[in-house]
LOMI-160007 format. One line per 8 residues: number of its first residue (from 1); their letters; for each residue x, z, y of C-alpha. Coordinates in steps of 0.02 Angstrom, whole numbers, plus 50000, padded with zeros to 5 digits. Each point is the difference from the previous one (the first is absolute). Example, Ala and Ser with C-alpha at 12.3 -4.5 7.8 and 13.67 -1.06 7.14 Angstrom:
<rs>
1> as> 50615 50390 49775 | 50069 49967 50172 .
</rs>
This chain:
<rs>
1> msrianpv> 55551 48094 51439 | 50184 49952 50002 | 50121 50133 49943 | 50159 50026 50098 | 50172 50004 49921 | 50109 50156 50004 | 50113 50053 50077 | 49932 49968 50175 .
9> ltgfhadp> 50165 50045 50085 | 50143 49926 49901 | 50179 50058 50003 | 50054 50174 50056 | 49838 50083 50061 | 50000 50172 49920 | 49890 50154 50018 | 49846 49921 50081 .
17> silrvgay> 49891 50104 50114 | 49834 49911 50030 | 49879 50038 50142 | 49845 49919 50072 | 49953 50020 50183 | 49851 49897 50054 | 50015 49820 49941 | 50183 50012 49952 .
25> yylanstf> 50093 50062 49848 | 50179 50058 50026 | 50144 50019 49880 | 50157 50100 50035 | 50151 49989 49885 | 50166 50090 49980 | 50155 49917 50070 | 50136 50126 49948 .
33> ewypgvel> 50166 49955 50086 | 49935 49835 50071 | 49956 49989 50185 | 49876 49999 50083 | 49916 50139 49904 | 49829 49985 49915 | 49931 49829 49959 | 49824 49970 50067 .
41> hrsqdlvt> 49869 49870 49953 | 49816 49979 50040 | 49857 49901 49925 | 49814 49976 50020 | 49967 49952 49820 | 50139 50081 49894 | 50057 49824 49958 | 50094 49928 50149 .
49> weslpspl> 50125 50123 50075 | 50076 49983 50173 | 50167 50083 50037 | 49998 50120 50148 | 50145 50069 50101 | 50077 50149 49914 | 49957 50164 50086 | 50176 50072 49985 .
57> rerrlldm> 50100 49865 50088 | 50088 50104 50133 | 50146 50116 49970 | 49907 50143 50087 | 49871 49986 49862 | 50117 49976 49852 | 50188 50017 49980 | 50072 49981 49825 .
65> egersscg> 50183 49979 50046 | 50111 50054 49856 | 49863 50020 49871 | 50039 49937 49825 | 49903 49864 49915 | 49821 50041 49949 | 49994 50142 50126 | 49902 49976 50162 .
73> vwapclsy> 49814 49971 50014 | 49906 50057 49846 | 49813 49983 49969 | 49924 49986 50174 | 49819 50052 50018 | 49880 49919 50124 | 49844 50094 50050 | 49875 49990 50142 .
81> ghdlfylv> 49904 50137 50087 | 49945 50056 50172 | 50033 49827 50073 | 50182 49997 49945 | 50103 49920 49864 | 50114 50125 49914 | 50159 49951 49911 | 50082 50132 49892 .
89> ysnvrtwn> 50164 49957 49916 | 50156 50074 49921 | 50173 49953 50063 | 50096 50050 49844 | 50180 50041 50042 | 50065 50036 49824 | 49918 49981 49831 | 50132 49970 49867 .
97> agpwkdcp> 50148 50103 50060 | 49965 50155 49896 | 49854 50117 49963 | 49929 49994 50176 | 49898 49873 50095 | 50005 50003 50190 | 49834 49925 50052 | 49936 50040 50174 .
105> nyvstaps> 49820 49945 50029 | 49936 49936 50168 | 49838 49947 50082 | 49977 49867 50134 | 49835 49946 50079 | 49935 49847 50091 | 49834 49947 50078 | 50019 49828 49918 .
113> iqgpwsdp> 50083 49944 49839 | 50118 49899 50109 | 50051 50153 50101 | 50070 50068 50105 | 50054 50129 49872 | 50042 50174 50061 | 50167 50084 49976 | 50008 50070 49823 .
121> vflncsgf> 49961 50184 49978 | 50085 50096 49861 | 49878 50082 49880 | 50093 50072 49851 | 50133 49958 49870 | 49942 50089 49841 | 49974 49837 49908 | 49970 49815 50026 .
129> daslfhdd> 49849 49883 49996 | 49902 50089 50136 | 49822 49946 50044 | 49864 50054 50120 | 49817 50032 49958 | 49865 50015 50133 | 49854 50102 49933 | 49821 49976 50059 .
137> dgrswlln> 50001 50172 50081 | 50125 49940 50130 | 50154 50082 49924 | 50154 49905 49940 | 50116 50042 49856 | 50176 49950 49950 | 50045 49975 49818 | 50169 49971 49921 .
145> mewdyrqs> 50084 50025 49834 | 50116 50150 49983 | 50179 49978 49939 | 50073 50146 49902 | 50188 49972 49991 | 50022 50146 49878 | 49919 49899 49860 | 50102 49840 50020 .
153> pdpegpqf> 50102 50014 49839 | 49841 49995 49897 | 49966 49821 49941 | 49811 50023 50003 | 49995 49995 50189 | 49929 50171 50050 | 50091 49977 50166 | 49835 49916 50046 .
161> sgillqey> 49919 50171 50006 | 49832 49958 50077 | 49899 49940 50149 | 50001 50107 50157 | 49859 50010 50129 | 50010 50067 50177 | 49890 49979 50152 | 50057 49883 50137 .
169> hretqkli> 49949 50049 50177 | 49976 49838 50094 | 50008 50069 50177 | 50170 50084 49976 | 50059 49878 49865 | 50056 50147 49895 | 49966 50066 49827 | 49905 50164 50002 .
177> gpvrkift> 49940 50127 49874 | 50059 50031 49823 | 50078 49872 49885 | 49902 49985 49838 | 50050 49915 49839 | 49838 49916 49945 | 50056 49896 49851 | 50144 50004 49877 .
185> gspigcve> 49963 49832 49920 | 49946 49939 49831 | 50102 49996 49838 | 50071 49833 50058 | 50115 50097 50120 | 50098 49961 50159 | 49850 50021 50114 | 50025 49921 50172 .
193> gphlykrk> 49919 49878 50123 | 49842 50102 50040 | 49848 49930 50090 | 49840 50098 50027 | 49824 49927 50017 | 49823 50069 50012 | 49851 49918 49918 | 49826 50068 49963 .
201> gwyyllta> 50056 50179 50022 | 50154 49982 49889 | 50180 50009 50058 | 50104 49873 49903 | 50188 50023 49987 | 50090 49839 49955 | 50183 50020 49953 | 50142 49900 49924 .
209> eggtvynh> 50079 50061 49839 | 50121 49949 49864 | 50143 49945 50114 | 50013 49830 50082 | 50051 49901 49846 | 49908 49949 49841 | 49906 50164 49973 | 49931 49997 50176 .
217> aatvarsr> 49817 50043 50025 | 49868 50053 50124 | 49909 50163 49960 | 49836 50055 50077 | 49923 50173 50003 | 49848 50071 50089 | 49933 50164 50068 | 49851 50063 50099 .
225> slegpyei> 50123 50099 50106 | 50141 49931 50106 | 50119 50129 49930 | 49949 49971 49819 | 50009 50032 49857 | 50010 49815 49961 | 49932 49930 49838 | 50097 49852 49928 .
233> hphnplis> 49908 49837 49962 | 49935 50004 49819 | 50080 49831 49967 | 50157 50022 50102 | 50102 49908 50060 | 49896 49901 50122 | 50121 49855 49984 | 50162 49973 49905 .
241> srdrpelt> 50095 49865 49903 | 50085 50127 49887 | 50004 49951 49816 | 49929 49827 50043 | 50148 49880 49993 | 49883 49851 49991 | 49940 50023 50179 | 50066 49887 50138 .
249> lqkaghas> 49995 50143 50125 | 50112 50143 49946 | 50041 50167 50084 | 49822 50018 50068 | 49980 50160 50099 | 50022 50079 50173 | 49830 49953 50068 | 49875 50030 50139 .
257> wcetpegr> 49822 49942 50026 | 49874 49957 50135 | 49817 49951 50009 | 49921 49841 50065 | 49857 50010 50126 | 49883 49972 49852 | 50071 50149 49905 | 50108 49908 49872 .
265> tylaylcg> 50166 50084 49962 | 50166 49908 49990 | 50164 50069 49935 | 50169 49942 50064 | 50141 50039 49878 | 50179 49952 49970 | 50057 49896 49853 | 50153 49906 49939 .
273> rplahtkh> 50021 49832 49915 | 50157 49998 49892 | 50104 49847 49965 | 49952 49925 49832 | 50069 50094 49850 | 50073 50137 50110 | 49943 50156 50090 | 50081 49949 50164 .
281> cvlgreta> 49883 49976 50148 | 50105 49900 50123 | 49852 49979 50118 | 49987 50189 50014 | 49838 50095 49997 | 49855 49899 50067 | 49823 50037 50060 | 49847 49958 49896 .
289> laelvwhe> 49814 50037 50019 | 49859 50050 49884 | 49819 50043 50026 | 49945 50170 49939 | 49832 50037 49921 | 49924 50173 49995 | 49929 50084 49846 | 49940 50180 50005 .
297> dwpyvkge> 50093 50018 50165 | 50166 49945 49924 | 50090 49839 50050 | 50056 49867 49876 | 50088 49833 50020 | 49871 49861 49991 | 50037 49865 49870 | 49953 49817 50008 .
305> qgerlnyp> 49836 50033 49910 | 49965 50161 50095 | 50070 50110 49862 | 50089 50163 50040 | 50189 49988 49982 | 50152 50107 50039 | 50131 49861 50009 | 50037 49860 50124 .
313> tdtfeppv> 49928 49825 49990 | 50078 49837 50058 | 49852 49964 50114 | 49866 50095 50097 | 49831 49959 50075 | 50004 50005 50191 | 49860 50083 50098 | 49955 49846 50102 .
321> pqakspap> 49903 49874 49893 | 50067 49847 50091 | 50180 50060 49989 | 50109 49875 49913 | 50171 50022 49928 | 50122 49953 50137 | 50083 49831 49981 | 50167 50016 49915 .
329> akgetqyi> 50087 49954 50164 | 50165 50025 49915 | 50090 49866 50097 | 50163 50010 50091 | 50019 50122 50144 | 50124 49946 50133 | 50066 50127 50124 | 50072 49923 50158 .
337> fdgpelpg> 50085 50123 50116 | 49934 49931 50164 | 49875 50134 50051 | 50013 50164 50095 | 49984 50109 49844 | 50064 50004 49822 | 49878 49933 49870 | 49883 50137 49941 .
345> dfktlrvp> 50040 49969 49815 | 50177 50061 50024 | 50065 50177 49990 | 50161 50091 50043 | 50076 50152 49918 | 49961 50177 50063 | 49995 49965 50188 | 49920 49867 50111 .
353> adldrysl> 50085 49835 50038 | 50085 50039 50166 | 50043 49859 50120 | 50184 50039 49990 | 50010 49948 49816 | 49849 49883 49985 | 49988 49880 50146 | 49877 49857 50023 .
361> sarrgylr> 50066 49960 50174 | 50190 49990 49980 | 49986 49819 49940 | 49844 49898 50024 | 49911 49961 49836 | 50107 50120 49898 | 49997 50178 49940 | 50169 50078 50034 .
369> lrggqspv> 50049 50141 49884 | 50147 50108 50052 | 50101 50071 49856 | 49956 50175 49945 | 50055 50117 49864 | 50032 49950 49820 | 49863 49953 49876 | 50015 50171 49917 .
377> spygqtll> 49979 50105 50158 | 49842 50097 50042 | 50052 49989 50182 | 49998 49851 50117 | 49981 49851 49884 | 49954 49837 50086 | 49878 49925 49877 | 49832 49913 50016 .
385> arrqqdfs> 49900 49969 49842 | 49826 49968 49933 | 49917 50047 49836 | 50014 49894 49845 | 49817 49966 49960 | 50017 49872 49860 | 50086 50001 49831 | 50076 49831 50043 .
393> fdaetcvd> 50050 49943 50175 | 50129 49911 50106 | 50071 50070 50161 | 50115 49914 50123 | 50083 50037 50165 | 50120 49913 50118 | 50142 50101 50076 | 50131 49959 50130 .
401> fsptsfqe> 50143 50124 49977 | 50187 49993 50032 | 50077 50155 49919 | 50182 50044 50038 | 50022 50140 49874 | 49950 50043 49822 | 49909 50147 50078 | 49879 49881 50085 .
409> laglcwry> 49865 49924 49891 | 49826 49931 50024 | 49874 49907 49897 | 49857 50015 49877 | 49954 50154 49899 | 49885 50032 49852 | 49992 50186 49980 | 49915 50156 49937 .
417> dernqyll> 50105 50137 50082 | 50179 50046 50043 | 50050 50016 49816 | 49913 49843 49938 | 50015 49838 50099 | 50068 49824 50004 | 50081 49924 50154 | 50049 49820 50038 .
425> althdekr> 50126 50035 50137 | 50090 49886 50121 | 50164 50088 50038 | 50186 49974 50033 | 50150 49998 49884 | 50176 50017 50073 | 50067 49859 49891 | 49848 49887 49981 .
433> grvlsvls> 49907 50016 50164 | 49810 50000 50011 | 49929 50022 49825 | 49842 50040 49906 | 49995 50144 49876 | 49868 50071 49884 | 50003 50190 50010 | 49904 50104 49874 .
441> lvagrfsr> 49960 50184 49986 | 49921 50046 49834 | 49967 50186 49975 | 50132 50028 50132 | 50133 49894 49913 | 50074 49869 50116 | 50056 49825 49951 | 50053 49850 50103 .
449> eagpvlnv> 50000 49817 49954 | 50101 49892 50118 | 49920 49837 50053 | 50048 49842 50094 | 50099 49984 50160 | 49893 49946 50150 | 50132 49980 50134 | 49901 49872 50100 .
457> qgpvwlgv> 49912 50102 50132 | 49813 49991 50027 | 49841 50055 49913 | 49985 50029 49813 | 49837 49998 49903 | 49982 50138 49871 | 49867 50018 49867 | 49944 50097 49848 .
465> svrehqgv> 49887 49934 49862 | 49914 50130 49891 | 49906 49958 49842 | 49926 50159 49929 | 50146 50081 49905 | 50144 49913 50088 | 50057 49940 50169 | 50143 49894 50064 .
473> frystdgs> 50078 49979 50171 | 50033 49828 50076 | 50072 49928 50160 | 50004 49841 50102 | 50102 49935 50146 | 49864 49881 50059 | 49835 50085 49953 | 49951 49871 49870 .
481> gyteiggp> 50105 49996 49843 | 50031 50174 49931 | 50139 50055 49881 | 49978 50152 49890 | 50129 50138 50019 | 50037 50143 49882 | 49921 50045 49836 | 49820 50048 49964 .
489> ldsqvlsd> 49934 50157 50083 | 49896 50119 49894 | 49832 50037 50083 | 49976 50161 49903 | 50138 50080 50103 | 49882 49996 50151 | 49864 50112 49930 | 49945 50181 50006 .
497> efdglgft> 50040 50021 49817 | 50177 49933 49991 | 50113 50132 50075 | 49919 50169 49977 | 49839 50010 50100 | 49954 49917 50164 | 49840 49962 50091 | 50014 49836 50094 .
505> gafvgifc> 50026 49820 49939 | 50106 49846 50027 | 50030 49928 50174 | 50082 49840 50059 | 50077 49979 50172 | 50150 49979 50114 | 50141 50115 50052 | 50157 50017 50104 .
513> vdtgryaa> 50142 50123 49966 | 50155 50044 50101 | 50091 50150 49929 | 50146 49971 50117 | 49923 50005 50175 | 49809 49990 49989 | 50020 49851 50116 | 49993 49836 49903 .
521> fadfsrfv> 49836 49907 50009 | 49909 49868 49900 | 49863 49883 50063 | 49855 49957 49885 | 49887 49854 50046 | 49869 50015 49864 | 49942 50085 49841 | 49888 49924 49866 .
529> yrpvssgr> 49904 50086 49860 | 49921 49882 49874 | 49900 50063 49849 | 50023 49900 49841 | 49863 50000 49870 | 50055 50088 49842 | 49832 50012 49914 | 49995 50186 50035 .
537> dl> 49981 50007 50188 | 49829 50011 50077 .
</rs>
């Protein structure tokens, strides 16, 4: 049987929650400050994954206005019970502003994975990474990690003080009864990301531990009683890349599992692939799969020869015998803005793309972006971007923009967050007229490299070419011959590891800024994303 290459979801697809309902498997992933919230995919064979509309795509369901980078939607959990899909998620408001974390947890339900999703109901805010477990006695239970702000100065992470359990009453959509701390974690520490399962009379508690970087791991413990005590796996962790620098897939952890109709168990877990000779994962945390095998009622990662492992492998065996590895299909993707809706690959920041700032009807065949706040603002940016999913790629766009002030700029961006981003901006200079500039923010430090004068009005083609560790901007006045502009751009800047700690990944897209009037507009006729083989991409 053919083995399938990992990761199955490339680029920023963190914190996978896997679920099977009938013939379909579903994956839900964190989106943090990117909108719409929660990335959804489905598959019938765990090999080919189809993107589904995000469940949190209306402002009544999710509003992240003003939240800082890497806040927002953390670790969504999909579950199914009593003829309903349940989505539990955290909308983290603050996480790195001091000893506290503000992390309200919500639940939304839908009769179908495609909705309609109910208005979110607040559950609690004692900690993040909430999940819902439906027991076979008809009762449902909410789990989340508990955050103890009093312990924050301690470097060993006891702020992650344990996993809490409380009953969820479905009819009233409220938590009832006492809150119990059922697990304080293993010696790995930083226990979070709980999921609860029941199998052959055992309750299995699967958690993430070790933080989200290179010591990350998934821990499993079991008990005959829902409330514990929970016994830790004798060969814990269940999966981790820690102390294995030779592995392609690093950071393995934060996992969930599901069973096939035949009773095979598959684990979805996050991983990271660093740039060569670095520890910088520009593609963010991705989703990989592994089959689990059971021995004495304990799960283990299944190796290529059926051996029991506790680390990730580059491939896995799918459950469907005839399943074949999907064709590379890594060709060019062209986005033409001539439809009624924005392309599903693209995301905005913190709030939905309203028609006032993102218009597909103002000019036929174009996407009109009206200038919003600056590239460092957590409020009202006008930006549309898609994940970087390849170590090497080209991206291009065509923009028609006539700025009249230096405060008006539009163009192409390659970014991680507000503190770390590169912009190729068409703007105005009082002495030179319409000009191109390369604007860089690296760990919050701003630099500007003035480019050529483009006084002849009309469209300008902008591009970026990235080859693993470096990228370079380029431009054209006719869409054919491109000229490079500015110096090389360091890819490592656009990673979780570069500037403190973040949780997303690199994006590439288009933007429009007007810090003078919020009125200037730019018209974009196309966007192209083209993977380039680097020998490391799938």
